[in-house]
C-alpha positions as CSV (number, residue, x, y, z in Angstrom):
1,M,-6.8,-1.6,13.1
2,I,-4.9,-0.2,10.1
3,D,-2.4,-1.8,7.7
4,F,-1.0,-1.0,4.3
5,A,-0.3,-2.9,1.1
6,Y,1.2,-1.6,-2.1
7,S,1.8,-2.6,-5.7
8,L,4.3,-1.2,-8.2
9,K,2.4,-2.6,-11.1
10,N,1.3,-0.1,-13.7
11,D,-1.4,-2.4,-15.0
12,V,-4.6,-1.7,-13.1
13,R,-5.9,-5.3,-12.9
14,R,-2.5,-6.7,-11.9
15,A,-2.1,-4.0,-9.3
16,F,-5.6,-4.7,-7.8
17,G,-4.8,-8.4,-7.8
18,E,-1.6,-7.9,-5.9
19,I,-3.2,-5.7,-3.1
20,S,-6.2,-8.0,-3.0
21,S,-4.0,-11.0,-2.3
22,K,-2.3,-9.0,0.5
23,A,-5.6,-8.1,1.9
24,E,-6.5,-11.7,2.4
25,K,-3.4,-12.2,4.6
26,L,-4.3,-9.4,7.0
27,D,-4.8,-10.2,10.7
28,F,-8.1,-8.5,10.6
29,K,-11.1,-8.1,8.3
30,P,-11.2,-4.6,6.9
31,N,-14.3,-2.5,6.4
32,L,-12.6,0.4,4.6
33,A,-10.0,0.7,1.9
34,I,-8.4,4.0,0.8
35,V,-6.5,3.4,-2.4
36,Y,-4.0,6.0,-3.5
37,V,-3.3,5.6,-7.2
38,T,-0.6,7.2,-9.3
39,E,-1.1,8.6,-12.8
40,G,-0.6,5.3,-14.7
41,L,-3.5,3.7,-12.9
42,Q,-6.0,6.6,-12.7
43,K,-7.7,6.1,-16.1
44,D,-9.1,2.7,-15.1
45,A,-9.2,3.1,-11.3
46,K,-12.8,1.9,-11.2
47,V,-11.3,-1.6,-11.1
48,F,-10.3,-0.9,-7.5
49,K,-13.4,-2.1,-5.7
50,F,-13.6,-4.5,-2.7
51,D,-16.7,-5.9,-1.1
52,F,-16.5,-3.0,1.5
53,N,-16.2,0.7,1.0
54,T,-13.4,1.6,-1.3
55,L,-12.3,5.2,-1.8
56,C,-9.9,5.7,-4.7
57,V,-7.8,8.9,-4.6
58,P,-5.4,10.2,-7.3
59,V,-1.9,11.1,-6.0
60,E,1.5,12.0,-7.5
61,G,3.3,9.2,-5.6
62,F,3.5,7.3,-2.4
63,I,6.0,6.4,0.4
64,T,6.6,3.0,1.9
65,P,9.3,1.7,4.2
66,K,11.1,0.4,1.1
67,G,11.1,3.7,-0.8
68,V,9.3,6.5,-2.7
69,W,7.4,5.5,-5.8
70,T,5.6,7.4,-8.6
71,R,4.0,4.2,-10.2
72,G,1.5,1.8,-8.8
73,C,-0.7,2.3,-5.8
74,L,-0.8,2.3,-2.0
75,C,-3.8,0.9,-0.1
76,M,-4.7,1.7,3.5
77,F,-6.9,-1.1,4.9
78,A,-8.8,-0.3,8.1
79,D,-11.2,-2.0,10.5
80,M,-12.8,0.7,12.7
81,D,-16.0,2.6,13.3
82,Y,-16.6,5.4,10.8
83,T,-19.2,7.1,8.7
84,L,-18.8,8.1,5.1
85,N,-20.8,10.8,3.2
86,V,-20.5,12.5,-0.2
87,F,-21.8,16.0,-0.5
88,K,-22.4,17.8,-3.8
89,G,-23.6,21.2,-4.8
90,S,-22.4,24.8,-4.6
91,T,-19.9,25.8,-2.0
92,D,-22.6,27.2,0.2
93,E,-24.7,24.0,-0.1
94,V,-21.7,21.8,0.7
95,V,-20.8,24.0,3.7
96,E,-24.3,23.8,5.0
97,Q,-24.3,20.0,4.7
98,L,-20.9,19.9,6.5
99,R,-22.3,22.0,9.3
100,N,-25.2,19.6,9.8
101,V,-23.4,16.3,9.5
102,E,-22.2,14.4,12.6
103,K,-18.5,14.9,13.0
104,G,-16.1,12.5,14.5
105,K,-13.1,13.0,16.7
106,F,-11.0,12.9,13.6
107,N,-12.3,13.8,10.1
108,L,-11.0,13.6,6.6
109,L,-12.2,15.5,3.6
110,V,-11.3,14.5,0.0
111,Y,-12.3,16.5,-3.0
112,P,-11.1,18.0,-6.3
113,L,-10.0,21.5,-5.6
114,F,-10.6,22.7,-9.1
115,Y,-12.9,20.6,-11.4
116,V,-14.5,21.0,-14.8
117,E,-16.5,18.0,-16.0
118,S,-16.1,18.4,-19.7
119,Y,-15.2,20.7,-22.6
120,R,-18.9,21.2,-23.3
121,S,-19.5,22.3,-19.7
122,S,-16.5,24.7,-19.8
123,V,-17.5,26.6,-22.9
124,G,-20.3,28.6,-21.3
125,K,-18.2,29.4,-18.2
126,Y,-15.3,30.6,-20.4
127,L,-17.5,32.8,-22.5
128,R,-19.1,34.4,-19.4
129,L,-15.7,35.1,-18.0
130,K,-14.6,36.8,-21.2
131,L,-17.7,38.9,-21.5
132,T,-18.0,40.1,-17.9
133,S,-16.0,43.0,-16.5
134,D,-17.3,42.5,-13.0
135,L,-15.1,40.9,-10.3
136,E,-18.0,39.6,-8.3
137,K,-19.6,38.0,-11.4
138,A,-16.3,36.4,-12.3
139,S,-16.0,35.0,-8.7
140,E,-19.5,33.6,-8.9
141,I,-18.5,31.8,-12.2
142,Y,-15.4,30.3,-10.6
143,E,-17.5,29.1,-7.6
144,G,-18.8,26.5,-10.0
145,M,-15.3,25.1,-10.4
146,V,-13.5,25.7,-7.1
147,Y,-14.2,24.5,-3.6
148,P,-12.2,27.1,-1.6
149,M,-9.9,25.4,0.9
150,N,-10.5,27.7,3.8
151,I,-14.3,27.9,3.5
152,L,-14.7,24.1,3.7
153,L,-12.7,23.9,6.9
154,R,-14.9,26.5,8.8
155,P,-17.7,24.1,9.8
156,F,-15.1,21.9,11.6
157,R,-13.2,24.8,13.1
158,D,-16.4,26.3,14.5
159,E,-17.2,23.1,16.3
160,S,-13.6,22.5,17.5
161,R,-13.4,19.3,15.4
162,E,-10.1,18.2,13.9
163,V,-10.1,17.7,10.1
164,V,-7.4,17.0,7.5
165,S,-8.4,18.0,4.0
166,L,-7.0,16.4,0.9
167,N,-7.5,19.1,-1.7
168,I,-6.7,17.2,-4.9
169,F,-4.9,19.4,-7.5
170,P,-2.7,17.2,-9.6
171,I,0.4,18.3,-11.4
172,K,-1.2,17.3,-14.7
173,F,-4.9,17.3,-15.4
174,G,-7.7,18.1,-17.8
175,F,-11.5,17.9,-18.2
176,G,-13.1,15.4,-15.8
177,K,-9.9,15.2,-13.8
178,P,-8.9,14.8,-11.0
179,Q,-11.2,11.9,-10.6
180,I,-12.1,10.5,-7.2
181,L,-14.0,7.2,-7.1
182,L,-16.1,5.6,-4.4
183,N,-16.8,1.9,-4.8
184,G,-15.9,2.1,-8.5
185,E,-18.2,5.1,-9.2
186,K,-17.0,8.6,-10.1
187,V,-17.6,11.2,-7.5
188,G,-17.1,14.1,-9.9
189,R,-17.4,17.5,-8.3
190,G,-18.2,16.5,-4.8
191,V,-16.7,16.3,-1.3
192,V,-16.1,13.0,0.5
193,H,-16.3,13.2,4.2
194,L,-14.9,10.4,6.4
195,S,-15.6,10.7,10.1
196,F,-13.8,8.5,12.6
197,D,-14.8,8.0,16.2
198,R,-11.3,7.9,17.5
199,D,-8.4,10.3,18.0
200,F,-5.5,10.3,15.6
201,E,-2.6,12.4,16.5
202,S,-2.0,14.8,13.6
203,R,0.2,17.8,13.0
204,Y,0.4,20.3,10.2
205,T,3.6,22.0,9.1
206,D,4.7,24.4,6.3
207,F,8.4,24.1,7.2
208,L,8.5,27.8,7.7
209,P,9.3,30.0,10.7
210,E,6.5,31.3,12.9
211,R,4.6,34.3,11.5
212,G,5.0,37.8,12.8
213,R,2.7,39.8,15.0
214,G,1.6,41.9,12.0
215,L,1.7,41.9,8.2
216,E,5.0,43.9,7.9
217,E,6.8,41.7,10.4
218,T,5.6,38.6,8.5
219,K,6.9,40.0,5.2
220,E,10.3,40.6,6.7
221,I,10.4,37.0,8.0
222,L,9.4,35.6,4.6
223,K,12.0,37.7,2.7
224,K,14.6,35.4,4.2
225,E,12.8,32.3,3.0
226,F,11.7,33.1,-0.6
227,Q,12.8,35.2,-3.5
228,F,10.9,38.4,-3.1
229,I,10.5,40.1,-6.5
230,E,8.1,42.9,-6.0
231,E,5.3,44.1,-3.8
232,V,2.1,44.8,-5.7
233,E,-1.5,46.0,-5.3
234,V,-4.0,43.3,-6.2
235,E,-7.5,43.9,-7.4
236,K,-9.4,40.9,-6.1
237,S,-12.7,39.5,-5.0
238,N,-13.6,36.2,-3.2
239,L,-12.1,33.8,-5.7
240,V,-10.6,36.0,-8.4
241,I,-7.7,38.3,-9.2
242,G,-8.4,41.0,-11.6
243,K,-5.7,43.5,-12.3
244,I,-2.3,43.6,-10.7
245,N,-1.3,47.2,-9.8
246,G,-4.8,48.1,-11.1
247,E,-4.7,51.5,-9.5
248,R,-2.2,52.5,-12.1
249,I,-3.0,53.5,-15.7
250,N,-1.2,50.4,-16.9
251,G,-2.8,47.9,-14.5
252,E,-2.1,44.4,-15.9
253,S,-3.8,41.0,-16.0
254,V,-1.8,38.1,-14.5
255,R,-0.6,37.1,-17.9
256,E,0.5,40.6,-18.8
257,Y,2.2,41.0,-15.5
258,L,4.1,37.7,-15.8
259,R,5.1,38.4,-19.4
260,K,6.5,41.8,-18.3
261,H,8.8,39.8,-16.0
262,R,9.7,37.6,-18.9
263,V,7.9,34.6,-17.4
264,R,6.5,32.5,-20.3
265,M,5.2,29.0,-19.6
266,R,2.0,28.1,-21.3
267,E,0.0,29.4,-24.3
268,S,-3.5,27.8,-24.6
269,L,-5.6,26.8,-21.6
270,E,-8.2,25.1,-23.8
271,K,-5.6,23.1,-25.6
272,D,-3.9,22.0,-22.4
273,M,-7.1,21.0,-20.7
274,K,-8.3,19.0,-23.8
275,G,-4.9,17.2,-24.0
276,E,-4.8,16.7,-20.2
277,E,-1.6,18.7,-20.2
278,F,-2.7,21.4,-17.8
279,F,0.3,21.8,-15.5
280,G,-0.7,22.4,-11.9
281,A,2.7,23.5,-10.6
282,T,4.6,26.8,-11.1
283,P,7.7,28.4,-9.4
284,Y,6.0,31.8,-9.4
285,G,3.2,33.1,-7.3
286,L,1.6,35.8,-5.1
287,L,2.0,35.7,-1.4
288,F,-1.2,37.0,0.3
289,F,-1.2,38.2,3.9
290,S,-4.1,37.7,6.3
291,R,-5.5,40.8,8.0
292,E,-7.0,38.4,10.6
293,T,-3.9,36.6,11.8
294,G,-0.9,38.1,10.1
295,G,-0.2,34.8,8.4
296,A,0.5,34.2,4.8
297,A,-0.4,31.8,1.9
298,G,0.9,31.6,-1.6
299,L,-1.1,31.2,-4.8
300,G,0.8,29.9,-7.8
301,L,0.5,31.8,-11.1
302,M,0.4,30.5,-14.6
303,D,0.5,32.7,-17.7
304,Y,-2.8,31.5,-19.3
305,D,-4.7,34.2,-21.2
306,L,-7.4,34.9,-18.5
307,K,-9.1,38.2,-17.8
308,F,-9.8,37.0,-14.3
309,Y,-7.4,34.6,-12.6
310,P,-8.9,32.0,-10.1
311,S,-7.9,31.6,-6.5
312,L,-8.0,28.3,-4.7
313,F,-8.9,29.9,-1.4
314,D,-11.3,32.7,-0.5
315,L,-9.3,36.0,-0.6
316,T,-11.8,38.1,1.5
317,L,-9.7,38.2,4.7
318,F,-6.4,39.0,2.9
319,D,-4.8,42.4,2.4
320,N,-4.8,44.0,-1.1
321,R,-1.0,44.3,-0.9
322,A,0.7,41.0,-2.0
323,V,4.2,40.0,-2.9
324,F,5.2,38.5,-6.3
325,F,7.7,35.8,-5.4
326,G,9.7,32.9,-6.7
327,E,9.4,29.6,-4.9
328,R,13.1,29.2,-4.3
329,L,13.7,28.1,-0.7
330,S,16.7,30.1,0.6
331,K,17.7,27.3,3.0
332,G,17.1,24.5,0.5
333,L,16.0,21.3,2.0
334,S,17.6,21.7,5.4
335,N,14.4,22.8,7.3
336,V,12.4,20.1,5.7
337,A,15.0,17.4,6.5
338,A,15.4,18.5,10.1
339,E,11.7,18.4,10.8
340,I,11.1,15.0,9.2
341,E,14.0,13.5,11.1
342,K,12.8,14.8,14.5
343,T,9.1,13.9,13.9
344,K,7.6,10.5,14.8
345,F,4.7,9.6,12.4
346,D,2.9,6.6,10.9
347,F,1.7,8.4,7.8
348,V,2.5,11.6,6.0
349,L,0.7,13.7,3.4
350,F,3.7,15.3,1.8
351,D,3.6,18.3,-0.5
352,Q,4.1,17.5,-4.2
353,N,5.9,20.8,-4.9
354,L,8.7,19.8,-2.6
355,M,9.0,16.6,-4.6
356,L,9.3,18.6,-7.8
357,M,12.0,20.8,-6.3
358,F,14.1,18.2,-4.6
359,E,13.1,14.8,-6.1
360,D,16.2,12.7,-5.5
361,R,17.0,14.2,-2.1
362,I,13.4,13.6,-1.0
363,V,13.7,9.9,-2.0
364,S,16.9,9.7,0.1
365,L,15.3,11.6,3.0
366,F,12.5,9.0,3.4
367,R,14.7,6.0,2.8
368,G,15.1,4.2,6.0
369,Q,12.1,5.9,7.6
370,N,9.8,3.1,8.7
371,T,6.6,4.9,7.5
372,S,4.0,5.3,4.8
373,G,2.5,8.2,3.1
374,I,1.5,10.0,-0.1
375,I,2.9,12.7,-2.3
376,T,-0.1,15.0,-2.9
377,S,-1.3,18.6,-3.3
378,F,-1.2,20.9,-0.4
379,P,-3.4,19.4,2.4
380,S,-5.1,21.9,4.7
381,Y,-6.0,21.5,8.4
382,T,-7.9,22.7,11.4
383,G,-7.3,21.4,14.9
384,N,-4.7,21.8,17.6
385,L,-1.9,24.2,16.5
386,E,1.1,24.2,18.8
387,R,2.8,27.4,17.5
388,R,2.2,30.5,15.4
389,I,2.2,28.7,12.1
390,M,3.0,30.9,9.1
391,S,0.1,29.4,7.1
392,E,-2.6,30.1,9.8
393,V,-4.6,32.5,7.7
394,E,-7.8,32.3,9.7
395,K,-8.1,31.5,13.3
396,K,-7.2,27.7,13.6
397,I,-7.2,27.3,9.8
398,V,-3.9,26.5,8.1
399,L,-3.5,26.2,4.3
400,N,-1.0,27.0,1.6
401,T,-0.5,26.0,-2.0
402,S,3.0,24.9,-1.4
403,L,5.0,23.2,1.4
404,S,1.9,22.1,3.3
405,T,2.5,18.7,4.9
406,V,0.5,16.7,7.6
407,F,2.0,14.0,9.9
408,I,-0.5,11.5,11.3
409,N,0.0,8.8,14.0
410,F,-2.7,6.1,14.1
């Protein structure tokens, strides 16, 4: 059984007290709680700890039948058969553990997509990135900070198991954030795996048309959806971008390229991370096109002074030609509204970038929908795909860093 409770209190003890009192009135005895906490409660989220497994996940907001909220917390209580594991280590080590673990009919992954524990731990990595001129070396350094979205889905795809992945990348974060907690203890850089021995009906969408039969056809389709600025050649390796238009004499770093286009957003990465002011959202990015499927995924760009720019997904299967674009939806909210209105769902993992673009209209859109959900960072998915989804960038693997949304029926 599954039920929800929420609190709009921004004091962590009062919020926990409120959802605890609601838990006592449930018609069943829960054995699992997943608490989705907004920014005001995240610092002291260790308070959220029941006498059964309690997973605490940072989110930007949550949805209830009464409205959309960016303060307080939403708690999902469940009584069902499940297993819970936490895997740590390098990407290769975590993937090996995921390959060996027993998987359920439905699986959930929760992990920080990009994570640096402290300023001290960042200094050596930052110096190594400045000193190296080798793309492969830079990619290896970023592997200690990023768990690539597509790579973590492959063990489930290869066994035809369904998994929804919560890749936590908050709008604002810093050293030691985002912080996921299990039973009041920090997970840090690790991957939480929840395995359920029952089927949940889930569906991924990116609110975009179906992809083309090849790269050029896909580009033509997306030209009608986004603001295409320029097609570029990208020097890249697994997890890094080096030069843009690097085959030219004046090949540029990401910052140099953005500044050339008069895009100026941030100055000091170190200062922003220390002050927990790193802003994890941007209206500009690169659209990469998969040579395997003809699909596409965007990577947001910030103008920090980095010789090598990190990717949040492995770029190996993507073409070297990408499109610099502005995330301005040509049809506004109409496609999003139409899909939400026609879809029946109990729970939604809703893209935080859409909330930034259309805040008041999103609130109105969910008003009156008798459902629950969270506003979060670009969930990814592998499982049944009913159509040629634009964001299917590997066979049966869908991901994007914007628009990604998952509907779930319990």
